[in-house]
C-alpha positions, 0 to 999 in steps of 0.5 A: 165947505171947510178944509184943513190947510197946513201952512209952513214957512220954508227955508227961503221965508216963503209960506207954503199952504197945503190942503191934505184932503186934496192931494197936490193942492198946494200954494204959496205966498210971501206972508201967511195971509197971502198963502192962505188966500192963494190956497183958497183959490187953489181949492176952489179950482181943484173942486171945480175940476173935480165937478167938471170931471164927475169925480167925488168931492171929498167931505168937509173936515172938522177938527178940534184943537186941544191944549195939554 
């Protein structure tokens, strides 16, 4: 499955990664790479929790980037 993740650097230089399709699924790291690795773990845990509680799994997201 693929989910869109937004990564932003905060005012303290920490990278915050969020998965908008999964409300509250946020992680962070000292680098962009670390934040992405951490949010992958958070997404896996989030999806496992949804399955455990018989909640619906949000569908994968497909998006394209366009250059203007």
